[in-house]
A tleap script that builds the chain and sets N, CA, C and O, in Angstrom:
source leaprc.protein.ff14SB
mol = sequence {
  NMET ASP LYS ILE SER LEU PHE THR LYS THR
  ALA ALA GLU ALA TYR ALA ALA GLY ARG GLN
  ASP SER ARG HIE PHE MET ALA LEU TYR LYS
  ALA TYR LEU ARG GLY ALA SER ASP ALA ALA
  GLU ALA TYR GLN GLU TYR GLU HIE ASP HIE
  SER VAL LYS MET ALA VAL ALA ALA MET ILE
  PHE ALA LEU LEU SER TRP PHE ILE THR MET
  TYR PHE VAL PHE CLYS
}
set mol.1.N position { 60.774 165.493 14.516 }
set mol.1.CA position { 61.254 164.166 14.218 }
set mol.1.C position { 61.926 164.198 12.846 }
set mol.1.O position { 61.339 164.639 11.858 }
set mol.2.N position { 63.131 163.735 12.812 }
set mol.2.CA position { 63.887 163.758 11.560 }
set mol.2.C position { 63.579 162.528 10.733 }
set mol.2.O position { 63.511 161.408 11.237 }
set mol.3.N position { 63.399 162.771 9.466 }
set mol.3.CA position { 63.226 161.652 8.539 }
set mol.3.C position { 64.595 161.248 8.015 }
set mol.3.O position { 65.406 162.090 7.631 }
set mol.4.N position { 64.830 159.967 8.008 }
set mol.4.CA position { 66.107 159.476 7.503 }
set mol.4.C position { 65.855 158.842 6.146 }
set mol.4.O position { 65.053 157.918 6.012 }
set mol.5.N position { 66.530 159.337 5.178 }
set mol.5.CA position { 66.374 158.798 3.832 }
set mol.5.C position { 67.230 157.545 3.691 }
set mol.5.O position { 68.357 157.481 4.182 }
set mol.6.N position { 66.679 156.572 3.023 }
set mol.6.CA position { 67.440 155.349 2.785 }
set mol.6.C position { 68.631 155.600 1.870 }
set mol.6.O position { 69.634 154.888 1.927 }
set mol.7.N position { 68.508 156.613 1.034 }
set mol.7.CA position { 69.557 156.872 0.053 }
set mol.7.C position { 70.715 157.674 0.627 }
set mol.7.O position { 71.779 157.744 0.012 }
set mol.8.N position { 70.525 158.286 1.807 }
set mol.8.CA position { 71.616 159.056 2.401 }
set mol.8.C position { 72.385 158.247 3.433 }
set mol.8.O position { 73.382 158.729 3.969 }
set mol.9.N position { 71.948 157.038 3.721 }
set mol.9.CA position { 72.680 156.200 4.668 }
set mol.9.C position { 73.966 155.699 4.025 }
set mol.9.O position { 74.038 155.451 2.821 }
set mol.10.N position { 74.954 155.565 4.858 }
set mol.10.CA position { 76.190 154.972 4.350 }
set mol.10.C position { 76.008 153.461 4.276 }
set mol.10.O position { 75.060 152.903 4.828 }
set mol.11.N position { 76.913 152.831 3.600 }
set mol.11.CA position { 76.844 151.373 3.465 }
set mol.11.C position { 76.952 150.704 4.831 }
set mol.11.O position { 76.278 149.707 5.087 }
set mol.12.N position { 77.786 151.240 5.703 }
set mol.12.CA position { 77.958 150.657 7.034 }
set mol.12.C position { 76.677 150.789 7.854 }
set mol.12.O position { 76.297 149.862 8.570 }
set mol.13.N position { 76.007 151.945 7.748 }
set mol.13.CA position { 74.753 152.133 8.477 }
set mol.13.C position { 73.669 151.196 7.960 }
set mol.13.O position { 72.917 150.617 8.743 }
set mol.14.N position { 73.592 151.049 6.651 }
set mol.14.CA position { 72.595 150.150 6.068 }
set mol.14.C position { 72.873 148.706 6.481 }
set mol.14.O position { 71.950 147.953 6.794 }
set mol.15.N position { 74.157 148.325 6.481 }
set mol.15.CA position { 74.531 146.966 6.879 }
set mol.15.C position { 74.183 146.728 8.349 }
set mol.15.O position { 73.660 145.670 8.699 }
set mol.16.N position { 74.471 147.714 9.213 }
set mol.16.CA position { 74.166 147.576 10.642 }
set mol.16.C position { 72.665 147.482 10.867 }
set mol.16.O position { 72.211 146.686 11.689 }
set mol.17.N position { 71.891 148.283 10.146 }
set mol.17.CA position { 70.432 148.225 10.290 }
set mol.17.C position { 69.907 146.880 9.818 }
set mol.17.O position { 69.012 146.307 10.439 }
set mol.18.N position { 70.457 146.379 8.732 }
set mol.18.CA position { 70.044 145.062 8.233 }
set mol.18.C position { 70.382 143.954 9.208 }
set mol.18.O position { 69.592 143.031 9.405 }
set mol.19.N position { 71.557 144.042 9.822 }
set mol.19.CA position { 71.946 143.024 10.808 }
set mol.19.C position { 71.024 143.073 12.024 }
set mol.19.O position { 70.634 142.036 12.561 }
set mol.20.N position { 70.680 144.289 12.453 }
set mol.20.CA position { 69.788 144.426 13.601 }
set mol.20.C position { 68.416 143.846 13.277 }
set mol.20.O position { 67.828 143.145 14.101 }
set mol.21.N position { 67.904 144.132 12.085 }
set mol.21.CA position { 66.610 143.585 11.678 }
set mol.21.C position { 66.658 142.068 11.590 }
set mol.21.O position { 65.744 141.381 12.046 }
set mol.22.N position { 67.734 141.549 10.997 }
set mol.22.CA position { 67.815 140.092 10.849 }
set mol.22.C position { 67.927 139.420 12.211 }
set mol.22.O position { 67.357 138.349 12.418 }
set mol.23.N position { 68.647 140.028 13.135 }
set mol.23.CA position { 68.727 139.453 14.489 }
set mol.23.C position { 67.363 139.463 15.164 }
set mol.23.O position { 66.991 138.514 15.855 }
set mol.24.N position { 66.625 140.547 14.955 }
set mol.24.CA position { 65.285 140.643 15.534 }
set mol.24.C position { 64.385 139.545 14.973 }
set mol.24.O position { 63.673 138.877 15.723 }
set mol.25.N position { 64.417 139.360 13.654 }
set mol.25.CA position { 63.576 138.327 13.051 }
set mol.25.C position { 64.020 136.926 13.452 }
set mol.25.O position { 63.185 136.038 13.625 }
set mol.26.N position { 65.317 136.722 13.601 }
set mol.26.CA position { 65.804 135.412 14.050 }
set mol.26.C position { 65.356 135.146 15.489 }
set mol.26.O position { 65.001 134.018 15.830 }
set mol.27.N position { 65.373 136.180 16.329 }
set mol.27.CA position { 64.903 136.009 17.709 }
set mol.27.C position { 63.414 135.672 17.725 }
set mol.27.O position { 62.977 134.814 18.492 }
set mol.28.N position { 62.637 136.346 16.878 }
set mol.28.CA position { 61.209 136.028 16.793 }
set mol.28.C position { 60.993 134.602 16.306 }
set mol.28.O position { 60.132 133.892 16.827 }
set mol.29.N position { 61.767 134.179 15.311 }
set mol.29.CA position { 61.633 132.830 14.758 }
set mol.29.C position { 62.008 131.775 15.801 }
set mol.29.O position { 61.341 130.747 15.918 }
set mol.30.N position { 63.071 132.034 16.554 }
set mol.30.CA position { 63.473 131.092 17.612 }
set mol.30.C position { 62.397 131.003 18.690 }
set mol.30.O position { 62.116 129.917 19.197 }
set mol.31.N position { 61.797 132.135 19.041 }
set mol.31.CA position { 60.713 132.122 20.028 }
set mol.31.C position { 59.522 131.341 19.496 }
set mol.31.O position { 58.878 130.600 20.239 }
set mol.32.N position { 59.226 131.506 18.209 }
set mol.32.CA position { 58.134 130.749 17.582 }
set mol.32.C position { 58.426 129.253 17.631 }
set mol.32.O position { 57.547 128.458 17.963 }
set mol.33.N position { 59.651 128.871 17.303 }
set mol.33.CA position { 60.015 127.451 17.327 }
set mol.33.C position { 59.952 126.880 18.742 }
set mol.33.O position { 59.511 125.747 18.936 }
set mol.34.N position { 60.392 127.665 19.734 }
set mol.34.CA position { 60.299 127.203 21.126 }
set mol.34.C position { 58.846 126.990 21.521 }
set mol.34.O position { 58.510 125.989 22.153 }
set mol.35.N position { 57.986 127.928 21.150 }
set mol.35.CA position { 56.565 127.794 21.462 }
set mol.35.C position { 55.950 126.602 20.765 }
set mol.35.O position { 55.163 125.868 21.363 }
set mol.36.N position { 56.304 126.400 19.499 }
set mol.36.CA position { 55.778 125.255 18.757 }
set mol.36.C position { 56.270 123.947 19.362 }
set mol.36.O position { 55.518 122.976 19.445 }
set mol.37.N position { 57.522 123.921 19.782 }
set mol.37.CA position { 58.075 122.715 20.405 }
set mol.37.C position { 57.375 122.418 21.729 }
set mol.37.O position { 57.041 121.268 22.017 }
set mol.38.N position { 57.156 123.452 22.527 }
set mol.38.CA position { 56.451 123.260 23.803 }
set mol.38.C position { 55.029 122.772 23.579 }
set mol.38.O position { 54.548 121.897 24.300 }
set mol.39.N position { 54.358 123.334 22.586 }
set mol.39.CA position { 52.985 122.914 22.291 }
set mol.39.C position { 52.952 121.468 21.808 }
set mol.39.O position { 52.061 120.707 22.188 }
set mol.40.N position { 53.913 121.087 20.977 }
set mol.40.CA position { 53.960 119.707 20.486 }
set mol.40.C position { 54.235 118.736 21.625 }
set mol.40.O position { 53.664 117.647 21.670 }
set mol.41.N position { 55.105 119.128 22.541 }
set mol.41.CA position { 55.411 118.270 23.688 }
set mol.41.C position { 54.184 118.107 24.584 }
set mol.41.O position { 53.890 117.003 25.042 }
set mol.42.N position { 53.479 119.192 24.832 }
set mol.42.CA position { 52.271 119.116 25.660 }
set mol.42.C position { 51.218 118.249 24.990 }
set mol.42.O position { 50.538 117.470 25.659 }
set mol.43.N position { 51.076 118.379 23.669 }
set mol.43.CA position { 50.097 117.568 22.941 }
set mol.43.C position { 50.485 116.095 22.980 }
set mol.43.O position { 49.626 115.224 23.117 }
set mol.44.N position { 51.779 115.820 22.860 }
set mol.44.CA position { 52.251 114.436 22.896 }
set mol.44.C position { 51.970 113.817 24.270 }
set mol.44.O position { 51.550 112.663 24.356 }
set mol.45.N position { 52.202 114.580 25.339 }
set mol.45.CA position { 51.903 114.080 26.685 }
set mol.45.C position { 50.407 113.825 26.841 }
set mol.45.O position { 50.005 112.826 27.437 }
set mol.46.N position { 49.583 114.724 26.308 }
set mol.46.CA position { 48.135 114.546 26.380 }
set mol.46.C position { 47.720 113.286 25.632 }
set mol.46.O position { 46.913 112.500 26.130 }
set mol.47.N position { 48.272 113.094 24.433 }
set mol.47.CA position { 47.928 111.908 23.642 }
set mol.47.C position { 48.356 110.635 24.360 }
set mol.47.O position { 47.638 109.636 24.337 }
set mol.48.N position { 49.526 110.667 24.999 }
set mol.48.CA position { 49.994 109.488 25.730 }
set mol.48.C position { 49.051 109.175 26.889 }
set mol.48.O position { 48.670 108.022 27.090 }
set mol.49.N position { 48.676 110.203 27.649 }
set mol.49.CA position { 47.751 109.995 28.767 }
set mol.49.C position { 46.410 109.471 28.267 }
set mol.49.O position { 45.812 108.585 28.879 }
set mol.50.N position { 45.945 110.020 27.156 }
set mol.50.CA position { 44.663 109.594 26.598 }
set mol.50.C position { 44.738 108.142 26.126 }
set mol.50.O position { 43.800 107.374 26.339 }
set mol.51.N position { 45.846 107.762 25.487 }
set mol.51.CA position { 45.965 106.386 24.994 }
set mol.51.C position { 46.069 105.405 26.156 }
set mol.51.O position { 45.567 104.285 26.055 }
set mol.52.N position { 46.706 105.797 27.253 }
set mol.52.CA position { 46.776 104.924 28.432 }
set mol.52.C position { 45.373 104.731 29.006 }
set mol.52.O position { 44.995 103.616 29.367 }
set mol.53.N position { 44.611 105.806 29.089 }
set mol.53.CA position { 43.236 105.701 29.597 }
set mol.53.C position { 42.392 104.796 28.705 }
set mol.53.O position { 41.607 103.988 29.200 }
set mol.54.N position { 42.555 104.931 27.393 }
set mol.54.CA position { 41.794 104.090 26.466 }
set mol.54.C position { 42.207 102.627 26.584 }
set mol.54.O position { 41.358 101.741 26.485 }
set mol.55.N position { 43.491 102.357 26.792 }
set mol.55.CA position { 43.957 100.977 26.947 }
set mol.55.C position { 43.384 100.359 28.220 }
set mol.55.O position { 42.958 99.204 28.213 }
set mol.56.N position { 43.371 101.118 29.303 }
set mol.56.CA position { 42.802 100.620 30.561 }
set mol.56.C position { 41.304 100.379 30.393 }
set mol.56.O position { 40.784 99.368 30.865 }
set mol.57.N position { 40.613 101.289 29.733 }
set mol.57.CA position { 39.175 101.113 29.502 }
set mol.57.C position { 38.910 99.877 28.641 }
set mol.57.O position { 37.945 99.154 28.887 }
set mol.58.N position { 39.746 99.626 27.644 }
set mol.58.CA position { 39.577 98.440 26.797 }
set mol.58.C position { 39.795 97.162 27.603 }
set mol.58.O position { 39.079 96.179 27.412 }
set mol.59.N position { 40.774 97.170 28.499 }
set mol.59.CA position { 41.021 95.985 29.343 }
set mol.59.C position { 39.850 95.727 30.283 }
set mol.59.O position { 39.438 94.582 30.470 }
set mol.60.N position { 39.319 96.784 30.868 }
set mol.60.CA position { 38.169 96.626 31.765 }
set mol.60.C position { 36.965 96.106 30.987 }
set mol.60.O position { 36.248 95.230 31.471 }
set mol.61.N position { 36.740 96.632 29.795 }
set mol.61.CA position { 35.636 96.172 28.960 }
set mol.61.C position { 35.813 94.701 28.579 }
set mol.61.O position { 34.848 93.937 28.594 }
set mol.62.N position { 37.037 94.304 28.238 }
set mol.62.CA position { 37.297 92.906 27.876 }
set mol.62.C position { 37.060 91.989 29.071 }
set mol.62.O position { 36.478 90.914 28.921 }
set mol.63.N position { 37.501 92.399 30.244 }
set mol.63.CA position { 37.300 91.585 31.446 }
set mol.63.C position { 35.816 91.473 31.776 }
set mol.63.O position { 35.341 90.390 32.118 }
set mol.64.N position { 35.090 92.557 31.681 }
set mol.64.CA position { 33.654 92.541 31.927 }
set mol.64.C position { 32.938 91.642 30.914 }
set mol.64.O position { 32.049 90.872 31.276 }
set mol.65.N position { 33.332 91.749 29.654 }
set mol.65.CA position { 32.735 90.890 28.623 }
set mol.65.C position { 33.022 89.421 28.899 }
set mol.65.O position { 32.153 88.570 28.707 }
set mol.66.N position { 34.232 89.122 29.348 }
set mol.66.CA position { 34.598 87.732 29.654 }
set mol.66.C position { 33.732 87.202 30.801 }
set mol.66.O position { 33.227 86.082 30.726 }
set mol.67.N position { 33.559 88.000 31.862 }
set mol.67.CA position { 32.721 87.565 32.988 }
set mol.67.C position { 31.274 87.340 32.551 }
set mol.67.O position { 30.649 86.363 32.963 }
set mol.68.N position { 30.743 88.227 31.728 }
set mol.68.CA position { 29.361 88.063 31.250 }
set mol.68.C position { 29.243 86.802 30.396 }
set mol.68.O position { 28.275 86.051 30.518 }
set mol.69.N position { 30.232 86.574 29.532 }
set mol.69.CA position { 30.217 85.363 28.698 }
set mol.69.C position { 30.278 84.110 29.561 }
set mol.69.O position { 29.531 83.160 29.329 }
set mol.70.N position { 31.155 84.102 30.547 }
set mol.70.CA position { 31.282 82.931 31.427 }
set mol.70.C position { 29.998 82.714 32.233 }
set mol.70.O position { 29.624 81.573 32.507 }
set mol.71.N position { 29.339 83.779 32.606 }
set mol.71.CA position { 28.078 83.650 33.337 }
set mol.71.C position { 27.051 82.899 32.496 }
set mol.71.O position { 26.388 81.980 32.976 }
set mol.72.N position { 26.930 83.312 31.216 }
set mol.72.CA position { 25.939 82.655 30.358 }
set mol.72.C position { 26.381 81.259 29.924 }
set mol.72.O position { 25.532 80.407 29.662 }
set mol.73.N position { 27.675 81.006 29.843 }
set mol.73.CA position { 28.157 79.671 29.462 }
set mol.73.C position { 27.867 78.670 30.569 }
set mol.73.O position { 27.397 77.567 30.291 }
set mol.74.N position { 28.137 79.029 31.812 }
set mol.74.CA position { 27.995 78.085 32.922 }
set mol.74.C position { 26.692 78.256 33.695 }
set mol.74.O position { 26.558 77.702 34.787 }
set mol.75.N position { 25.757 78.985 33.178 }
set mol.75.CA position { 24.479 79.217 33.836 }
set mol.75.C position { 23.647 77.963 33.879 }
set mol.75.O position { 22.532 77.979 34.402 }
savepdb mol mol.pdb
quit
């Protein structure tokens, strides 16, 4: 296996290697952002579903409380 010295590379080779590395890191960063976006979207959907369930539960509780109150008022 040949060792390549950084000091024996030409400027064009160093520039090409740097561009390849930067493209690789940009691809990794874009994949990270896509994953973060997907996770945020899934969490937002979960929160929306949870808030709808809580709103329905609050309405049922309010209706039940109203019926119990009316029972004792007109008893």
